[in-house]
BASELO-88378 format. One line per 8 residues: their letters; for each residue x, y, z of C-alpha. Coordinates in nm, 2 decimals. Layout:
residues N
a> X/Y/Z ~ ...
END
This chain:
residues 304
mliqdagk> -1.83/0.52/-1.24 ~ -1.57/0.42/-1.08 ~ -1.31/0.20/-1.24 ~ -1.40/-0.12/-1.01 ~ -1.75/-0.12/-1.16 ~ -1.66/-0.05/-1.51 ~ -1.43/-0.33/-1.49 ~ -1.72/-0.56/-1.35
qilsknpg> -1.96/-0.49/-1.58 ~ -1.69/-0.54/-1.90 ~ -1.47/-0.88/-1.76 ~ -1.83/-1.04/-1.72 ~ -1.99/-0.95/-2.05 ~ -2.19/-0.79/-1.96 ~ -2.07/-0.38/-2.03 ~ -2.28/-0.06/-2.00
kiyifcgd> -2.39/0.17/-2.29 ~ -2.18/0.45/-2.23 ~ -1.83/0.45/-2.06 ~ -1.61/0.77/-2.10 ~ -1.22/0.67/-2.08 ~ -1.03/0.91/-1.91 ~ -0.69/0.96/-1.73 ~ -0.37/0.89/-1.80
dygikhky> -0.32/0.52/-1.89 ~ -0.39/0.43/-2.23 ~ -0.29/0.05/-2.19 ~ -0.54/-0.02/-1.95 ~ -0.81/0.18/-2.17 ~ -0.70/-0.04/-2.44 ~ -0.72/-0.34/-2.26 ~ -1.06/-0.30/-2.19
irilksiy> -1.15/-0.23/-2.54 ~ -0.99/-0.55/-2.68 ~ -1.22/-0.70/-2.47 ~ -1.53/-0.51/-2.54 ~ -1.46/-0.61/-2.89 ~ -1.48/-0.96/-2.80 ~ -1.82/-0.92/-2.67 ~ -1.95/-0.74/-2.98
kvsiecdt> -1.74/-0.89/-3.28 ~ -1.79/-0.55/-3.51 ~ -1.63/-0.23/-3.40 ~ -1.70/0.10/-3.59 ~ -1.42/0.39/-3.49 ~ -1.68/0.71/-3.52 ~ -1.46/1.07/-3.56 ~ -1.75/1.19/-3.32
vedvikrs> -2.02/1.15/-3.06 ~ -2.24/1.29/-3.27 ~ -2.21/1.05/-3.53 ~ -2.29/0.78/-3.29 ~ -2.60/0.99/-3.22 ~ -2.70/0.99/-3.56 ~ -2.68/0.64/-3.64 ~ -2.84/0.56/-3.33
ktksllpe> -3.18/0.75/-3.44 ~ -3.17/0.56/-3.78 ~ -3.43/0.30/-3.80 ~ -3.33/-0.01/-4.04 ~ -3.57/-0.19/-4.20 ~ -3.37/-0.52/-4.07 ~ -3.23/-0.60/-3.69 ~ -2.87/-0.50/-3.73
pqklyivr> -2.63/-0.68/-3.46 ~ -2.51/-0.45/-3.16 ~ -2.17/-0.30/-3.20 ~ -1.87/-0.15/-3.03 ~ -1.81/0.26/-3.14 ~ -1.55/0.39/-3.04 ~ -1.47/0.77/-3.04 ~ -1.14/0.95/-2.96
yddgflns> -1.07/1.25/-2.89 ~ -1.39/1.45/-2.95 ~ -1.32/1.80/-2.80 ~ -1.63/1.95/-2.97 ~ -1.85/1.77/-2.81 ~ -1.68/1.87/-2.49 ~ -1.68/2.20/-2.57 ~ -2.07/2.19/-2.62
lnddsiae> -2.17/2.00/-2.34 ~ -2.45/2.15/-2.14 ~ -2.77/2.01/-1.99 ~ -2.97/1.94/-2.33 ~ -2.61/1.75/-2.51 ~ -2.62/1.50/-2.18 ~ -2.98/1.48/-2.09 ~ -2.94/1.40/-2.49
lsnvsing> -2.65/1.11/-2.46 ~ -2.81/0.98/-2.16 ~ -3.20/0.89/-2.34 ~ -3.01/0.79/-2.62 ~ -3.09/0.43/-2.71 ~ -2.73/0.25/-2.86 ~ -2.74/-0.04/-2.99 ~ -2.42/-0.21/-2.82
tlvciyqs> -2.14/0.04/-2.68 ~ -2.02/0.37/-2.67 ~ -1.67/0.43/-2.58 ~ -1.49/0.79/-2.59 ~ -1.11/0.81/-2.47 ~ -1.00/1.14/-2.37 ~ -0.65/1.20/-2.20 ~ -0.55/1.53/-2.09
dkatakcm> -0.56/1.66/-1.78 ~ -0.83/1.92/-1.89 ~ -1.09/1.66/-2.05 ~ -1.07/1.44/-1.73 ~ -1.17/1.78/-1.51 ~ -1.45/1.81/-1.77 ~ -1.54/1.45/-1.82 ~ -1.55/1.35/-1.40
kylsdfav> -1.75/1.71/-1.36 ~ -2.02/1.68/-1.61 ~ -2.03/1.30/-1.72 ~ -1.95/1.15/-1.37 ~ -2.23/0.88/-1.47 ~ -2.03/0.81/-1.77 ~ -1.67/0.87/-1.71 ~ -1.44/0.65/-1.56
einrvnkn> -1.09/0.79/-1.47 ~ -0.78/0.55/-1.53 ~ -0.46/0.64/-1.42 ~ -0.15/0.45/-1.40 ~ -0.21/0.17/-1.18 ~ 0.08/0.00/-0.94 ~ 0.31/-0.35/-0.98 ~ 0.03/-0.58/-0.78
lvykyils> -0.25/-0.46/-1.05 ~ -0.01/-0.49/-1.32 ~ 0.09/-0.82/-1.22 ~ -0.28/-0.95/-1.24 ~ -0.36/-0.81/-1.55 ~ -0.05/-0.94/-1.76 ~ -0.10/-1.21/-1.55 ~ -0.48/-1.28/-1.72
dypdlpes> -0.30/-1.15/-2.08 ~ -0.06/-1.44/-2.10 ~ -0.17/-1.74/-1.86 ~ 0.09/-1.94/-2.06 ~ 0.41/-1.78/-1.96 ~ 0.58/-1.85/-1.66 ~ 0.49/-1.66/-1.37 ~ 0.83/-1.60/-1.26
ilqivaty> 0.85/-1.40/-1.54 ~ 0.59/-1.18/-1.51 ~ 0.70/-1.12/-1.19 ~ 0.98/-0.97/-1.29 ~ 0.85/-0.76/-1.58 ~ 0.59/-0.58/-1.37 ~ 0.87/-0.51/-1.08 ~ 1.05/-0.33/-1.35
tydystay> 0.84/-0.18/-1.60 ~ 0.69/0.18/-1.60 ~ 0.33/0.05/-1.63 ~ 0.10/-0.17/-1.75 ~ 0.09/-0.04/-2.07 ~ 0.48/-0.13/-2.15 ~ 0.49/-0.44/-1.91 ~ 0.19/-0.62/-2.21
hvcacisk> 0.43/-0.52/-2.50 ~ 0.73/-0.65/-2.33 ~ 0.53/-0.96/-2.23 ~ 0.40/-1.02/-2.61 ~ 0.77/-0.95/-2.73 ~ 0.88/-1.26/-2.47 ~ 0.59/-1.50/-2.56 ~ 0.73/-1.47/-2.92
csmisqfd> 1.08/-1.58/-2.83 ~ 1.15/-2.00/-2.81 ~ 1.37/-1.96/-2.52 ~ 1.16/-1.85/-2.25 ~ 1.30/-2.04/-2.00 ~ 1.65/-1.81/-2.06 ~ 1.49/-1.48/-1.94 ~ 1.59/-1.37/-1.62
sdniqqif> 1.55/-1.06/-1.40 ~ 1.95/-0.92/-1.55 ~ 1.89/-0.99/-1.95 ~ 1.50/-0.84/-1.89 ~ 1.64/-0.55/-1.74 ~ 1.88/-0.51/-2.03 ~ 1.70/-0.64/-2.34 ~ 1.38/-0.40/-2.21
hcqnetdd> 1.62/-0.12/-2.09 ~ 1.41/-0.16/-1.78 ~ 1.55/0.01/-1.44 ~ 1.58/-0.16/-1.11 ~ 1.48/0.17/-0.90 ~ 1.20/0.26/-0.69 ~ 0.95/0.40/-0.83 ~ 0.93/0.81/-0.76
lelrtaia> 0.58/0.83/-0.78 ~ 0.56/0.57/-0.53 ~ 0.78/0.71/-0.28 ~ 0.55/1.05/-0.33 ~ 0.27/0.84/-0.29 ~ 0.39/0.67/0.03 ~ 0.43/1.01/0.15 ~ 0.12/1.17/0.08
srnfryim> -0.04/0.87/0.28 ~ 0.17/0.92/0.57 ~ 0.19/0.52/0.58 ~ 0.55/0.56/0.79 ~ 0.59/0.15/0.76 ~ 0.58/0.19/0.36 ~ 0.76/0.51/0.32 ~ 1.10/0.32/0.55
qlidtypg> 1.05/0.05/0.33 ~ 1.09/0.26/0.00 ~ 1.36/0.42/0.16 ~ 1.52/0.14/0.28 ~ 1.61/0.01/-0.08 ~ 1.63/0.32/-0.27 ~ 1.90/0.33/-0.41 ~ 1.91/0.65/-0.55
dlnqvfym> 2.08/0.98/-0.38 ~ 1.87/1.05/-0.07 ~ 1.86/1.41/-0.09 ~ 1.66/1.33/-0.37 ~ 1.39/1.20/-0.09 ~ 1.35/1.59/0.03 ~ 1.29/1.74/-0.29 ~ 1.00/1.45/-0.38
mlstmlel> 0.89/1.56/-0.02 ~ 0.89/1.90/-0.12 ~ 0.70/1.85/-0.46 ~ 0.50/1.58/-0.27 ~ 0.35/1.94/-0.01 ~ 0.31/2.14/-0.35 ~ 0.05/1.83/-0.49 ~ -0.14/1.79/-0.19
dklhknkf> -0.18/2.22/-0.17 ~ -0.31/2.23/-0.53 ~ -0.58/1.97/-0.45 ~ -0.66/2.18/-0.17 ~ -0.71/2.46/-0.35 ~ -0.85/2.33/-0.65 ~ -1.10/2.06/-0.65 ~ -1.14/1.94/-1.04
ykspyrky> -0.73/1.97/-1.01 ~ -0.59/1.59/-1.15 ~ -0.35/1.41/-0.90 ~ -0.22/1.06/-0.78 ~ -0.25/1.19/-0.43 ~ -0.64/1.28/-0.45 ~ -0.76/1.03/-0.22 ~ -0.54/1.11/0.04
vdrwtdld> -0.58/1.47/0.03 ~ -0.80/1.47/0.35 ~ -0.52/1.34/0.59 ~ -0.35/1.70/0.54 ~ -0.50/2.00/0.63 ~ -0.34/2.35/0.53 ~ -0.14/2.42/0.82 ~ -0.02/2.05/0.79
iynmftsv> 0.08/2.11/0.43 ~ 0.27/2.42/0.55 ~ 0.49/2.28/0.85 ~ 0.58/1.97/0.70 ~ 0.68/2.17/0.38 ~ 0.88/2.46/0.66 ~ 1.05/2.15/0.80 ~ 1.17/2.00/0.51
yyklsdlr> 1.28/2.30/0.33 ~ 1.48/2.43/0.68 ~ 1.59/2.05/0.71 ~ 1.71/2.09/0.36 ~ 1.90/2.37/0.43 ~ 2.10/2.23/0.72 ~ 2.20/1.99/0.54 ~ 2.39/2.23/0.31
tdninvyd> 2.59/2.38/0.56 ~ 2.63/2.14/0.84 ~ 2.74/1.81/0.89 ~ 2.39/1.61/0.95 ~ 2.30/1.23/0.90 ~ 2.09/1.24/0.55 ~ 1.95/0.89/0.68 ~ 1.80/1.03/1.03
tlvylivl> 1.75/1.35/0.90 ~ 1.45/1.18/0.70 ~ 1.37/0.96/0.97 ~ 1.31/1.25/1.15 ~ 1.08/1.43/0.91 ~ 0.89/1.12/0.84 ~ 0.83/1.07/1.26 ~ 0.63/1.38/1.18
tqfehipd> 0.41/1.25/0.97 ~ 0.31/1.02/1.22 ~ 0.13/1.37/1.46 ~ -0.24/1.37/1.43 ~ -0.13/1.72/1.30 ~ 0.20/1.84/1.20 ~ 0.44/2.00/1.43 ~ 0.53/2.35/1.35
snlfscev> 0.91/2.38/1.24 ~ 1.05/2.57/1.52 ~ 0.91/2.33/1.78 ~ 1.19/2.10/1.82 ~ 1.51/2.23/1.88 ~ 1.68/1.94/1.91 ~ 1.94/1.85/1.63 ~ 1.90/1.49/1.41
END
């Protein structure tokens, strides 16, 4: 199930019967659970999925209100998955909604493979979505404050809790970018994951925008490029491998990945021995991503 579909169901207060929340962003999972709790009023924490199935099969003389059932990290359920257990889960009549929560990469891969009708992979979102989420969570906070929080926090969960703290203060108008960063230890740096994702996307303008505003040592970008190529190679070799670059993998052939890796590696070696401009070298490498197929590292003999 796509996160957009699950989000529409939950936000419209018309939730499905079963959701299996997996992926690495616990904050967004918790946001959806908060909304579901507001819908059902009654929520029950169960140890196992089997507990919920047994409850659903038990008939009551009096009609019971619909409830939210939450099961966290039931590894036994995942280990016992087979055709019969999947069919039983699909056919069970739940009086309300069941939410299962998993976090590990292994659990996510298994959920997406065997329970794709219910599994929702929830990973860290970009800063625009973080801003959108906290705007709905804290509509009374000034939008300028929310923009600062979204820009300088690591993820939605962090942004949510920073906003929770700020909302308790009596002098909100005195908050600005500098003291928010100082108080909450936020870093005003281009996010490494964002830059790696831009490299994987082969979006020249976006990559250059991030590099031009990168406050750290530009030499680190070479290592980011190498690690991105290694991630893309893993994605090519394992269709269940979890990575934020999954949606860009079709833009790269195996040969593209190899040629890009070797080009970066050789230029990095040159930087250690020759007087070469780091920025110009990065521009040269990024231009290579604009070719339909990445050229062989030996094709161009000119220096940059």
